[in-house]
C-alpha positions in Angstrom: -14.3 17.4 -5.4 -11.6 16.1 -3.2 -8.1 15.7 -4.5 -5.9 12.6 -3.8 -4.1 14.4 -1.1 -7.4 15.3 0.7 -8.3 11.6 0.8 -4.8 10.3 1.8 -3.8 12.1 5.0 -0.6 10.3 6.0 1.2 7.0 5.8 1.1 4.7 8.9 4.7 3.8 9.8 4.7 1.0 12.3 6.6 -2.3 12.8 3.6 -4.3 11.5 3.0 -2.1 8.5 6.7 -2.2 7.6 6.7 -6.0 7.7 3.9 -6.1 5.0 5.9 -4.0 2.5 7.5 -7.2 1.0 4.0 -8.4 0.0 3.1 -4.9 -1.4 0.7 -3.9 1.3 0.8 -0.3 2.5 -1.2 1.4 5.3 -2.5 5.0 5.2 -4.7 7.2 7.4 -7.5 8.4 5.1 -10.5 10.7 5.2 -13.3 9.3 7.3 -15.9 9.8 4.5 -13.7 8.2 1.7 -14.8 4.9 0.3 -12.7 2.1 -1.1 -13.0 3.2 -4.7 -12.0 6.8 -3.9 -9.0 5.5 -1.8 -7.8 3.2 -4.7 -8.0 6.1 -7.2 -6.2 8.5 -4.9 -3.3 6.0 -4.3 -3.0 5.3 -8.0 -3.0 9.1 -8.8 -0.6 10.1 -6.0 2.0 7.4 -6.4 1.6 6.1 -9.9 0.9 2.4 -9.0 -1.9 -0.1 -9.7 -4.1 -1.0 -6.7 -5.5 -4.6 -6.5 -7.4 -4.4 -3.2 -8.3 -1.9 -0.4 -9.3 -2.9 3.1 -10.6 -0.2 5.4 -11.0 0.0 9.2 -12.6 2.7 11.4 -10.3 3.2 14.4 -11.9 4.5 17.6 -10.1 7.3 19.5 -8.5 6.2 22.7 -9.6 7.5 26.1 -7.0 9.8 27.7 -6.8 11.4 31.1 -5.0 14.6 32.1 -4.5 14.4 35.9 -7.7 14.9 37.9 -9.7 16.1 34.9 -12.4 13.9 33.4 -11.3 11.6 30.7 -11.1 13.0 27.2 -10.9 11.2 23.9 -8.5 11.3 21.0 -10.3 11.7 17.6 -11.5 8.7 15.7 -9.9 8.1 12.3 -10.0 5.7 9.3 -7.2 3.3 8.3 -6.8 1.8 4.8 -4.6 -1.2 3.9 -3.8 -1.0 0.2 -2.6 -4.0 -1.7 -0.8 -3.4 -5.0 -0.8 -5.7 -8.1 2.2 -8.0 -8.4 3.4 -6.3 -11.5 3.2 -2.8 -10.0 6.2 -0.9 -8.7 6.5 -0.2 -4.9 5.8 3.1 -3.3 9.1 5.0 -2.8 7.9 6.8 0.3 7.8 3.4 2.2 10.7 1.8 0.3 13.2 4.4 1.7 12.1 3.6 5.3 13.1 0.0 5.3 
């Protein structure tokens, strides 16, 4: 069985994701085979918060070239946008970045 840290790979720190922190929306890179229920339980277990909603998105890897070599591809990955309940506390990992 996967642990919470096997499901949540890393937080996504971008300008757009940082703008959503005020409305308690956080963005993570997650395991490709994880579903919304597993992601919600992993976030609740890892950060001690209550999750209201999870949206997921499969991101395609970008094409990249290295000189004259044929184009390669970065790996595909899965993104999860997690919305917390209004009475839940924020995630400290993101709060310290703002």
